[in-house]
Wavefront OBJ file of the C-alpha trace (Angstrom):
o trace
v -6.305 -27.681 4.075
v -10.105 -28.005 2.385
v -10.292 -24.442 2.532
v -13.040 -24.406 5.350
v -11.842 -21.423 7.143
v -14.370 -20.358 9.346
v -14.809 -24.225 10.560
v -11.014 -23.961 11.045
v -11.376 -20.841 13.395
v -13.837 -22.215 15.275
v -11.926 -25.668 15.943
v -8.626 -23.510 16.970
v -10.497 -21.020 19.263
v -12.220 -23.828 21.132
v -8.633 -25.465 21.237
v -7.075 -22.243 22.506
v -9.458 -21.680 25.135
v -8.493 -24.759 26.532
v -4.810 -24.983 26.057
v -3.966 -21.199 26.029
v -0.262 -21.675 26.994
v 0.512 -22.967 23.057
v 1.915 -20.717 20.858
v 1.443 -22.403 17.291
v -2.595 -22.779 17.750
v -2.988 -19.018 17.998
v -0.618 -18.912 14.827
v -2.856 -21.026 13.070
v -6.538 -19.132 14.906
v -4.451 -16.107 12.942
v -4.296 -17.759 9.737
v -7.786 -19.125 9.919
v -9.018 -15.712 10.418
v -6.670 -13.769 8.075
v -8.129 -16.273 5.234
v -11.900 -15.105 6.366
v -10.506 -11.803 6.225
v -11.313 -11.352 9.818
v -8.150 -9.174 10.078
v -8.250 -7.620 13.818
v -8.923 -10.815 14.790
v -6.695 -12.510 13.093
v -3.727 -9.422 14.368
v -5.171 -10.468 18.031
v -4.435 -14.062 17.831
v -1.004 -13.685 16.199
v -0.070 -11.213 18.906
v -0.982 -14.033 21.269
v 1.236 -16.456 19.541
v 4.058 -13.931 19.754
v 3.520 -13.178 23.138
v 4.142 -17.180 24.048
v 6.587 -17.376 21.403
v 8.608 -13.956 20.960
v 11.273 -15.662 19.067
v 9.539 -17.154 15.839
v 10.156 -14.770 12.946
v 7.056 -16.719 11.334
v 4.680 -15.099 13.989
v 5.745 -11.621 13.419
v 5.813 -12.412 9.413
v 2.212 -13.422 9.633
v 1.011 -10.768 11.423
v 2.915 -8.353 9.310
v 0.673 -9.388 6.439
v -2.381 -8.789 8.695
v -1.256 -5.380 8.954
v -1.047 -5.100 5.226
v -4.407 -5.921 4.976
v -5.120 -3.179 7.499
v -2.541 -0.886 6.117
v -0.975 -0.461 9.262
v 2.171 -0.144 6.996
v 4.192 1.271 10.009
v 3.107 -1.725 12.027
v 3.925 -4.327 9.295
v 7.476 -2.834 8.860
v 8.045 -2.876 12.567
v 7.594 -6.829 12.229
v 9.156 -7.610 9.452
v 12.335 -6.084 10.668
v 11.702 -8.181 13.652
v 11.194 -11.341 11.631
v 14.349 -10.402 9.542
v 16.056 -10.330 13.056
v 15.258 -13.878 14.097
v 15.664 -15.552 10.840
v 17.333 -13.388 7.726
v 17.510 -16.620 5.871
v 13.964 -16.462 4.534
v 13.834 -14.594 1.339
v 9.754 -13.902 2.075
v 10.442 -12.199 4.764
v 13.154 -9.490 3.230
v 10.829 -9.052 -0.227
v 7.543 -8.733 1.962
v 10.069 -5.609 3.491
v 11.271 -4.640 0.684
v 7.717 -4.350 -0.427
v 7.049 -2.035 2.376
v 9.308 0.175 1.579
v 8.670 0.633 -2.117
v 4.862 1.367 -0.723
v 6.820 4.000 1.460
v 8.392 5.449 -1.969
v 11.922 4.952 -0.147
v 13.269 3.293 -3.478
v 16.549 3.018 -2.426
v 16.319 1.150 0.899
v 13.536 -1.346 -1.224
v 16.351 -1.619 -3.592
v 19.140 -2.774 -1.094
v 16.854 -4.995 0.842
v 15.670 -7.164 -2.772
v 19.404 -7.483 -3.395
v 19.819 -9.526 -0.037
v 16.771 -11.061 -1.675
v 18.765 -12.295 -4.338
v 21.776 -13.260 -2.496
v 19.036 -15.849 -1.364
v 17.346 -16.285 -4.450
v 19.259 -15.816 -7.606
v 16.431 -17.517 -9.669
v 13.392 -16.178 -8.393
v 11.978 -13.966 -11.416
v 9.924 -11.835 -9.189
v 12.780 -10.231 -7.069
v 14.437 -8.768 -10.591
v 11.091 -7.592 -11.247
v 10.815 -5.743 -8.168
v 14.579 -4.528 -8.728
v 13.508 -3.147 -12.510
v 10.529 -1.230 -10.537
v 13.126 0.518 -7.999
v 15.482 1.409 -10.899
v 12.275 2.876 -13.282
v 11.052 4.860 -10.243
v 15.153 5.873 -9.995
v 14.756 7.220 -13.717
v 17.274 4.448 -14.303
v 15.929 2.853 -17.675
v 18.493 1.260 -19.111
v 19.171 -0.244 -15.493
v 15.360 -1.622 -15.239
v 15.435 -3.282 -18.508
v 18.297 -5.211 -17.531
v 16.276 -6.545 -14.773
v 13.513 -7.381 -17.017
v 15.765 -9.039 -19.262
v 16.585 -10.846 -16.454
v 13.352 -11.937 -15.069
v 12.464 -13.353 -18.525
v 15.414 -14.988 -19.081
v 14.336 -17.157 -15.851
v 10.339 -17.150 -16.448
v 9.710 -16.450 -19.933
v 5.933 -16.753 -19.212
v 5.790 -13.771 -17.024
v 2.835 -11.314 -18.959
v 3.593 -8.433 -16.310
v 7.586 -8.648 -17.304
v 6.820 -7.979 -20.634
v 4.321 -5.384 -20.195
v 6.360 -3.163 -17.890
v 9.426 -4.019 -20.615
v 7.109 -2.887 -23.506
v 6.355 -0.204 -21.303
v 10.084 1.322 -21.077
v 10.713 0.633 -24.171
v 7.655 2.441 -25.660
v 8.848 5.756 -23.299
v 12.111 5.395 -25.101
v 10.745 5.894 -28.346
v 10.588 2.159 -29.612
v 7.465 1.915 -30.641
v 7.850 -1.667 -32.543
v 9.476 -3.245 -29.351
v 6.759 -2.296 -27.084
v 4.226 -3.396 -29.439
v 5.290 -6.767 -29.784
v 6.243 -7.374 -25.891
v 2.585 -5.479 -25.151
v 1.619 -8.447 -27.943
v 3.383 -11.199 -25.784
v 1.753 -10.362 -22.568
v -1.698 -10.505 -24.169
v -0.946 -14.119 -25.374
v 0.298 -15.117 -22.320
v -2.573 -13.157 -20.272
v -5.724 -13.165 -22.627
v -7.426 -10.835 -20.235
v -4.720 -7.895 -19.617
v -6.801 -5.161 -20.220
v -3.528 -2.925 -18.872
v -1.672 -4.148 -21.955
v -4.310 -4.102 -24.122
v -4.205 -0.016 -23.141
v -0.752 0.161 -23.535
v -0.340 -1.459 -26.378
v -3.226 0.753 -27.753
v -0.843 4.247 -26.887
v 1.817 2.438 -28.548
v -0.233 2.427 -31.780
v -1.488 5.668 -30.732
v 2.046 7.265 -31.049
v 2.455 5.863 -34.220
v -0.918 7.609 -35.468
v -2.232 4.455 -36.180
v -5.674 5.199 -34.590
v -7.761 2.136 -35.891
v -5.462 0.047 -33.880
v -5.445 2.518 -31.041
v -9.107 2.365 -31.020
v -9.637 -1.137 -31.127
v -6.903 -1.772 -28.609
v -8.570 0.659 -26.072
v -12.140 -0.829 -26.633
v -10.622 -3.947 -26.015
v -9.160 -2.778 -22.599
v -12.144 -1.527 -21.533
v -14.544 -4.573 -22.401
v -12.119 -6.283 -19.889
v -11.911 -3.653 -17.311
v -14.497 -0.736 -17.883
v -12.849 0.849 -14.982
v -10.170 1.700 -16.288
v -9.682 5.283 -15.767
v -7.007 6.174 -18.410
v -8.393 3.905 -21.394
v -11.862 6.482 -21.008
v -9.390 9.152 -21.528
v -6.921 7.544 -24.052
v -10.015 6.662 -26.364
v -11.639 9.407 -25.764
v -8.228 11.554 -27.464
v -8.286 9.065 -30.272
v -11.937 10.209 -30.885
v -11.299 13.581 -30.446
v -8.493 13.486 -32.751
v -10.735 12.285 -35.168
v -13.043 14.462 -34.658
v -15.498 12.772 -33.248
v -16.379 15.127 -30.671
v -20.041 13.478 -28.788
v -18.310 9.523 -28.717
v -15.316 11.758 -26.925
v -17.379 13.436 -24.830
v -19.109 9.958 -23.835
v -15.318 8.792 -22.804
v -13.975 11.687 -21.132
v -17.504 11.869 -18.765
v -17.264 8.246 -18.121
v -14.101 8.912 -16.706
v -14.837 11.440 -14.958
v -17.902 9.132 -13.111
v -15.103 6.925 -12.006
v -13.008 9.785 -10.502
v -14.930 12.764 -9.883
v -11.399 14.797 -8.783
v -10.029 13.934 -12.137
v -8.817 17.414 -13.773
v -7.469 15.687 -17.052
v -11.091 14.690 -17.146
v -12.056 18.083 -16.564
v -10.317 20.159 -18.754
v -10.555 17.664 -21.603
v -14.798 17.765 -21.271
v -14.201 21.847 -21.755
v -11.684 21.204 -24.609
v -14.122 19.103 -26.511
v -17.263 21.009 -25.799
v -15.765 24.274 -27.211
v -15.026 22.298 -30.149
v -18.145 20.898 -30.725
v -19.395 24.003 -29.753
v -17.261 25.785 -32.905
v -18.647 22.790 -34.847
v -21.836 22.909 -34.321
v -22.210 26.506 -34.442
v -20.289 26.189 -38.105
v -22.867 23.914 -39.370
v -25.668 26.464 -37.950
v -26.836 24.495 -35.261
v -27.003 27.166 -32.737
v -29.152 25.691 -29.916
v -25.932 22.904 -29.549
v -23.825 25.391 -30.281
v -25.370 27.291 -27.116
v -26.057 24.092 -24.708
v -21.912 23.399 -25.222
v -20.585 27.046 -24.769
v -22.823 27.760 -21.713
v -21.248 24.354 -20.024
v -18.010 25.649 -21.255
v -18.142 28.848 -18.871
v -19.806 26.707 -16.335
v -17.767 24.011 -15.638
v -14.489 26.419 -15.961
v -15.661 30.531 -16.003
v -12.134 31.784 -16.238
v -10.131 28.867 -18.019
v -8.148 29.393 -21.739
v -11.477 29.164 -24.114
v -13.619 31.218 -21.811
v -12.782 34.676 -23.372
v -13.561 33.075 -27.358
v -16.572 31.276 -25.504
v -17.934 34.428 -24.083
v -17.785 36.403 -27.588
v -19.463 33.003 -29.582
v -22.371 33.501 -27.100
v -22.627 37.199 -27.664
v -22.472 36.724 -31.302
v -25.266 33.646 -31.114
v -27.605 36.333 -28.666
v -27.564 39.240 -30.995
v -28.277 36.992 -33.993
v -30.748 34.681 -32.261
v -32.114 36.817 -29.716
l 1 2 3 4 5 6 7 8 9 10 11 12 13 14 15 16 17 18 19 20 21 22 23 24 25 26 27 28 29 30 31 32 33 34 35 36 37 38 39 40 41 42 43 44 45 46 47 48 49 50 51 52 53 54 55 56 57 58 59 60 61 62 63 64 65 66 67 68 69 70 71 72 73 74 75 76 77 78 79 80 81 82 83 84 85 86 87 88 89 90 91 92 93 94 95 96 97 98 99 100 101 102 103 104 105 106 107 108 109 110 111 112 113 114 115 116 117 118 119 120 121 122 123 124 125 126 127 128 129 130 131 132 133 134 135 136 137 138 139 140 141 142 143 144 145 146 147 148 149 150 151 152 153 154 155 156 157 158 159 160 161 162 163 164 165 166 167 168 169 170 171 172 173 174 175 176 177 178 179 180 181 182 183 184 185 186 187 188 189 190 191 192 193 194 195 196 197 198 199 200 201 202 203 204 205 206 207 208 209 210 211 212 213 214 215 216 217 218 219 220 221 222 223 224 225 226 227 228 229 230 231 232 233 234 235 236 237 238 239 240 241 242 243 244 245 246 247 248 249 250 251 252 253 254 255 256 257 258 259 260 261 262 263 264 265 266 267 268 269 270 271 272 273 274 275 276 277 278 279 280 281 282 283 284 285 286 287 288 289 290 291 292 293 294 295 296 297 298 299 300 301 302 303 304 305 306 307 308 309 310 311 312 313 314 315 316 317 318 319
């Protein structure tokens, strides 16, 4: 209870070595190992508890939680299904099982399970959030909005609900409503980088590039690893013909995700546009550098033919 899980593990281990026939100490040992992030040891301890008391639903649930940490989702699902069979009155068991199906992209099954959770606890705002996410995945925007409304009616302090509802408003073209929700999410959770990113995108769609850039910058100050935000702010810079700044953001995105095709495509695009700008201003060396990089990055892409012509002209005038 003091949070000294290592000491707790040592004591429970000593106890189970001397009393190997009691299941609960093995369960406690598993919980301590899990808290220490010693997941393999935790799973073994829970397994021993289950062997000694195979009718205890909590032991299956605890082992499932450890399996989730180990990304052993199929094993977690089997344990959660067993815990629900043994005790169908626990909302936590059902909710965790629904999350497994949601992560497996079986949204219909997840929704069915979340609806069962709702019958057990109709005042849990998290259940409405989960149902809203299922509806989103199924393309049922109005249904998702209704669930977010219900979640917020129960818990008006949920920054996640405001952010997610704002996203749906934005996708539906209700940009003012989206900005209002994102702003509320930020008020409730000032370090909410994704809400800043999303509000920036809403401003961008309204062609308010100054506010968009400001929100994207705030998001990156909070979380400098948000790839989507580098791509978004890069587009703002690109639209304002600030090609060097745009290139910097796209390259940061690519450094974080080397296989990100959108980042690669935008680097090629901005190199092409900056090359043309440099060419028009008489900066032949800079233009050549950008055009050569375009060919290097995307030799058969949509800009390749034009770039080759530009390079031939530069060569003929500056051999």
